[in-house]
Structures are given as structure tokens and as C-alpha cells.
N, C-alpha and C positions, 0 to 999 in steps of 0.2 A: 504494500500500500504506500502510495506517495505521501511524503510529508506535507506537501501543499494541500492534498486532499484532507489530511488530518486537521490542518490549520483552517481550511475552509469550513469544516464541520464545527470546530471550536468557535469560529467567528459567527456562524449561523446560530449556535446555541447562545452566545453572548448577545447577539442581536435580538433573539427571541426573549431573553431575560429582560433586556432594555424595554422591549415592547410591552411585556407584562407589567413592568413597573410604571411605564408611561400610561397604560390603560388604567391601572389601579389609581394612579395619581389624579386621574380625571373624575374619579368617583368620589362620593361623599360618605361620611359617617362610618358606621360599622361595616358596610360593604367593602370599603377600602382596607380596613384592618384584616378582614378575612382573606382578601387577596394577598396582602403583605405577609401573612404567616408562611406562605410557601417560598418567599423570596430567598431567605437565608439558605435553605436547602438547595434551591436551584442554583444559586451562586456557588455553593460548595461543589456541586456537580460540574459546573464549568471549570472551576479551579482544578479539580481532579483531572479533567480532560486536558487542560493546559499542561499541567505537570507531567502527565503521561506522554505528551508529545514533545516536551522540551529536549529530551536526551538526543534526539536525532537532528536537532537544529544547529545552525551555525551561530556564532556569538551575537551578531546584531539582532537576529531573530529571537534568541534567548533573552536578550536584554528587554526587548519590547514585551515579550510574554511575561517576564518577571514583573514588569510594571503593570501589566494587565491583572496579574494575580493580586498585587497590592490594591488596585482599584476595586477588584471584586471582593477582597476582604473588607474594604471600607464599605462596600455595598451591603454586605452581610451585617456589619456593625450598625450602620445607619437604619437599615430595615428593622433590625431587632429593637433599636432605640425608639423608632417610630411607634412600635406596638405598645410601648410603655408610656407614651406621651400623649398630649392632647393640645388642642388650640394652636397657638402660634409655633410652639416647639414641635408639634406634630408636623405642621406644614413645612417648617424648616428642614426637619429630618427627611421628609419625603423628597423635597427638592435636592437635598444632598445625596440621597440614595440614587435618584435619577441621574444626577451629574456623575457620580462614581461609576454607574453602569455605562453611561455614555463614554466616559474616559477609557473604560476597559475595552469597549468595542473599538475605539480609535486605536489603542495600542495593539490589539489583535490584528486590526487591518494593516497597521504598519509592519507587524511581524509577517503577515502574509506577503506583503510587498517585498520585504527584505528577503524572505525565503524564495520567492519567485526570481528575484534578481540574482541570488546566489546560484539557483538552479540554472538560470540562463547563462551565467558566466561559466559554469561548470560544463554545460552542454556545448558551448562554443569552442572550448579548448580542444 
């Protein structure tokens, strides 16, 4: 299995997580809290997928993936905090959860690009 395919799957999972958070953030009240309960576990699953694919990657790709893991860990933390808060603190936590998820997708996309660039250079030699 190609490492770029692995990264594409990881990126798709992170994009799906971001979508779930974005959809949840658009809701109100207890409905949003129910949706947020699944976020930490989904983030953990994406983290595990990233870590599983890191070994076969070149250094620039690994660096981006490591940063994506940090963003996903922050996503987990802020999602968990939002479940314990209300009002303005809740809204702030939701916005931070969404920003962290967005940052992880960006870093994974950068890792995909770095991986493809490395594969392209390797293929041309």
C-alpha cells in the first residue's frame, strides 16, 4: 500500500472530524453536547492512524504529521472542556476545538504534499 494512499485516508478522516465539529458547532443546547461527546474518541482514532503511518514517511512529512497530532490532541482537550462548560466559555471552547481540527487538516494536507513531492523526486531519479 502506498504511503500517499495512507496519508490520503488520514486526511479524509481529519476532514470528516472537522466537518462533524463544524456541524455540531452550528447546533444549539444539549444537541451540540451530545455530538461533542464523540469528538475526543474520533480525534484519538485519527491520531492513531497518523502515528501508524509516520514510520514510512520522510522527515518533512513526519514533521507536519507530528504537528497535526498536536492539533488533534488540542482538539480532544478542547472538546472535553466544552462538555464541562456553558455560556461564553462553552462557545469559546467550541471555537477553539474547530480551529484545532482545522489546523490538523492543514498540517495533514501539507504532509500529503510533502510526501507526494518526495515520491516525485524519488521517481524521477
